[in-house]
C-alpha angles and dihedrals in degrees: 000000000000091000091051091050092049090048091051089050089058102260113142133191088253090060091051093048090049091051089050094053091043091053090051091053092044089050092055093045091049092049092049090049092048091061088066092047092050089053087053091056104269106134119219096002090155090076089090089058091052093044093052091044090060091064094068098073090050092052092046090051090049090048090053093047091049091047090053092048092047091051093048092043090049096049091047092054094043091057093050093064 
C-alpha cells in the first residue's frame, strides 16, 4: 500500500538506491567532520554520522520493495496488451 502510493507519486527504486548511497556518503562525511568537533570540545559528535548511517538500510529496503512492485506492475501491464 505504501509502496504503491510512493510509486504513484513518482518515486522509483533508483531514487531509493541513490538516497541509500548518498546517506552512506553523508554518514562518512559527518563522521569525519565530527572528529574536528570532538577536538573542539563537543562530546560524542560522531552520533550524527551513526544516525545518518542508519538511513541506508531503510532506503535499500524501500528500493527493493519498489523494484519488486515495478517488476510486478510491468509484467501486469505487458500481459494486458
